N, C-alpha and C positions, 0 to 999 in steps of 0.2 A: 338545187338553190340561191349555195354558196356562189357558183358563179354568176347567178343573176345579181345579186348583190355585187358583186368586183363592177360587172359589167354596168351595172348604175352608175358603182363610183367615179370608173374610168371617164365614162360620158362626163358627169359634171365638172372633174377634173376639166374639162377642155372647155367652160365656159368664154374663159379669155380669149380665146380661140377663136371665137366663131363670132362672127358680124351681128350685129342686131338689126331684127328684123321689122316689118310695118307688122304694124295690129292686124290686117286683114288675112294677114295667114295663120293666125292662130287658131283659128277653127278645125283647120285641117291640122293640125299637131294637133290638137287638143284631141279627136276624135284616133289618131294614131297612140295617145297613150290610152284613151278611153275603151281602146281594141284589147289591152293585153286580157288575159285569164288569171285567174289564180295562180294558175299553173305554171305560170310565166311565159307561157306562149306569146309568140311578138316582141318579147323587149327588146331586140337589136333594134327594131323600129323604135320604138317606143324610147329608146336609150338617148338617139338622135333626138327623135322632136321634143325630148322635156330639157334635151342641151340648148335647142333652138328658142325653146321655148322661155327658157332661164333668161335671154340676152333682152327679151322684149321691154319695151317700157313699161312703166305703171299705168296707161293706159288700157293694157291688156289684163290687170290685176282681174275684177268683177269678171268678165266673161270666165276665164280659168278658173274663177272661187264658183263659178254656175256650176261649171261642171264638173266639180268635184259630189258625185253621187253616192247613197248610206251603202247604196245595193255592188258598189265595185271599191270593197278598200285598196285591194292593190292598185288600183289606176286614182285615186281620191287620195294616195300617200305622194306618187309622185307628180302631184298636180300640187302639190300642196311643196313639195321641194322646190317645184319650179317657179310656183308666186312669191316663196321667202326668197330665192334667189334673184326676183326682177325689183322685191320691196329694201332688198339692200343695196341693192345697185342705184334705184331712185335714189333714197333717201341718201347715199356717198354723195351723189349729184347733186344732194339740193334740191332733187324736186319727188319729195315724197306724193305716193297716192291721196289725194286729199281728203280731210275726215270726213267731211260730211258725205264722201263717195262712200268710205267702209262705214259708217253709220248706217247709212239708208240700205244699204247691203242688212246690217245686222237687224236692223229693225224688220226686216220682209221676210215677213213666213215662207215665202214660196221658192224662198233657199232650203239646201238642207242643212240640219244641225252644227255637221261637221263643217260644210264651210263655215257659217256663220258663225261657227266658235273659232276656226282662220280667224275671218275675218277681224275679230273681238281682238285676237293677239295680237295681227297687224298695229292694230289701233291703238292697240296698249304700249308695243317699242314706239313707237312716235308720241303718242300724245296720251300719258296714262291719269291725268287729268278728266278728259274727256273720254278715258276708256271706263272709269269709274263711278263717274255720273251714270251712267247705262246700268251698270249693274243690280241695282231693285228691283228694274222691268223685267232681269228674267227669274222671277221667283217662280215662275210657271210656266218655264221655257221647255219646247221639246227637245232644245237641247241639252242633255244632261250636264254637258260642261256648264253650261254658260249660267246651268242653275244650281249646281255647286258651290258657284261662286256668289252666287243673292244668299242662299243659306246660310254661308259663312258671314257673310255680312248682318244678316239677323242675329247669329246665334251672338256677334261681337258688338251688336245694338243692346240686346238683352244681358249682355256681363255691364255693358257700361249704365244700363238701366240700376241692375245694382248695386252697381259701387254710387250709383244717387241715391240710394236707398227706395229706386221705386218700385217696392218686390211685384206689386199687382200688375204694372207695366212690363215687367222684365217676365214674368209666366206668361203673358198673355205672348209677346214677342217669341218662346222656346215656342209654344204652342201653334206658333203660324209658322215659327220655320219647322216645327216635326210635320204640321200638313203639309209641304212644299216638299220636302225633302224624299227622294228616292232611292238612297246611297245609307249601306248599316251603320259605317261609321258615324255619318251626322247624326245619326237616330239615338243612336248609342250614347256621343255624346249629350244632346239634347234631355234623356230621359234619364243622365246620371244629373246632369244640372237641374232638372225639374225635381227628380227625388229630394235632393237635398233643399228644396223648395216646401219639402211635403207635399207634392203634387207624384201622384202615382200615374205612369205611365206603361202602358201592352206594349210592348212594339213590332210583337207576334200578333196585336189585329190589325197595325199600323200597315202590314205587309202582306197580313192576309195569311196568314199559316191555317191550312185546315187541319180543325184540332179533333175532328170527330170519326173514327175509323172501325172497322174490323180487318182483326188479323189473323192469320192462320199458320202453325209452322208444327212441324220439321217438315220437310220433303227432302230427299238424296241430294247431294250434292255431284256425287256418282264422278269422283274423279277431275271434275266440271265438268262434266259432258248437262248439268241438272241445269245451269244457264237455259243453255238452248231446250231441253226437255218440257215436256206438254203435261203438267200435272192439272187437276182437277178447275184450281181456279181459273185458268186460261180456258176452259171449255164452257163454265156456263159459272155463275155465282149465288150460289143456293147457300144462305147462311143459318140455315139448318143444320147442314151436310157434313160428313164428317168419313176420313178415310183413312188410310191405312198408315201414308206418311213415312218416317224414319223411324226405325226402332232405335233409339237410344235412353239412359233411363233418365238425362236432364230433364226430356219434354215426352212425356209421357204418350203413345196413341191410343187413340186415332186421332189424328191431326182435328179439329174442330173450331170454326168462328169463334173468335169473342171481340167484344166491343170494348174499345183503349179510347180514351177522351184525354185530351190534353187542359191542363189547367189553364189559367192567365200565366202571362209568362212562359209558356212551355209552348218551343215547337216540334220538338222530335217523336218522331214516331221508334222507340228504340225497342227492338227485339230481346236485345239480352235483359231487358226489367219485364219486358212481358214475357217472354218464355226463361229462358235460361243463357248464360254465357257458352253458347256450344258453337263447334268448328265444323264447317266441311254440311252445311245445310243449304235449306230455301226455304222463304217466307214468303207471304202476299198480306199486303194491306189494302182495303177496299173503303171507298167511301160515294158518296152522292154528293152530287152539286148543281144546284136549279137556278137556271137562267129564265130572264123576264123575257130574252128573245135570242135566235139564230146570231150570234156574235163570233168574231175573229178573237183568239186568247192565248198569253202566252201559260205554258204549265212549266216553271222556275223549281228545280230541285236541289238540294244538297245531298251526297252520302259516301261516306269513305267505303262502297260494298258498289257490285257489280247491280244493275237496275236494268228493268223494262220498264214502261209505262206505257198503260191500253187509256181509250178513252172511248167510250159505249163499244167496247170490242174491239177497236182498230188500233191498232202497235203505232206509236207517237215517237219511240224513244230506245233504241237499246245501247247500253255501255256497258260492256265487259271491260271492268277496269277497277281491279282492286286495290284499297288503302293510297290511293293516289292522291290524297287529302279531302278535305270535306268543306268545301266555303260556300258565302252566301252566293245561292245564283250562281253555281255550279255545271249546272246544266240547265237548257235553255229547248222547249219543241214547240213549234208553232202550233196551233188545232182547232177546229171548232166547235161550238157548243150547241145544241141545240136547244131551242125553248121547251122550258120544263128542266125533268131532272137528266142527269147526265151521269154517267160511272164512271169513276176514276179506277184505275188499279194499278199494283205497284208492284212490281216483282222484286226481292230482295235477297241477291247469294251474299252466301259468309264462305269462303275458299279456306285452305285448308294450313294457310299462314298461322306462326306461333309466336311470332315476336309479340310482346305486350301490347306495342301498340297499334296490334292488328285485331285485338281483342274487342270489337268493335261492330255493331251491326243495327246499323239505323238507317234513318232518312229523314227529309222535311221538306214542305211541295209545298207551294203558294198558287193562285191562281191568278194572273195580272195583264196588263196590256202593253204594247211596247215596250214602254217607259218605263214599265215596272208599278206603273200604280196597281194596288191592289183591285180587286171585282169581289163584289163581297155575295156570299153565297142567297142567292132569294129564297131560299125557305121561309116559310110561313112564322 
């Protein structure tokens, strides 16, 4: 992969040695770049193509932007580099791409969120005032990068209203910003501001973290083999069942399911609290989620422990990673929900590490769409 980036850098260094091409050749060059794989297969051809493409005039920028696809991130980054080189060259020549052309591209939902964000940055570089005028329109944008800007503007507006002693208007604007944001940091900033104004906000509800679970522990870690060992909860969910489990003093056998309901502001399913802070153990959590219709969703979760996740008995994710972080939306799995009740099962594995920072055994999980918008449980 290092060789891949070295080759790209070398190719871009040749820009000034390549003659400008006519716009009609852009499509062929774009196709060569879009043919590159995530493993960098085809990169020699792509290096030549991006070098040549970067020398084209600004008229080709919309076509290159339109070729940036969300499902081809490597190629999209190469195309972005070419677009930025083309735009720089055009500005230096005093012939930048027309504002109206960029604005029309940004405002078209037919283009990918990534490409529209790149177009916005190009506009901002050459006319910041024109770019700023567009920001309020990004409040519900499919581009999370653009939406972030709109929410920041709403937060700024709310702060201004507070300074003008317009408290009710400030609260309404903060709430508008919270509805729009899909960013955890922004949500915290908004919630903290509203709390100062004595308005309670539960960001765990905003993001749709699941709060009603049944949990069971402990099963054998078995020197790491417990991650792939098939324990009873993976075979059937019987909330009345009990199982031999692992013989440890802190968690008396047999292993039994017990309910766990999280309160307001809580998102973490914490096995240390539910059972005991122990090592080399396996636990499970299960919940049901009702859907009004068959739909594609994303499960997003975070955990410092190794996890497996099933939906309706189908394994959708397996992450054998221990104590490497615990971030918001750390893991994502696309899955399908059926109409009515769906079962979500999480396997949570704690390993043998003894450092103090490894004494954690928990996860959080939410159901959302591809933008991170919470999907509500349809239970009556």
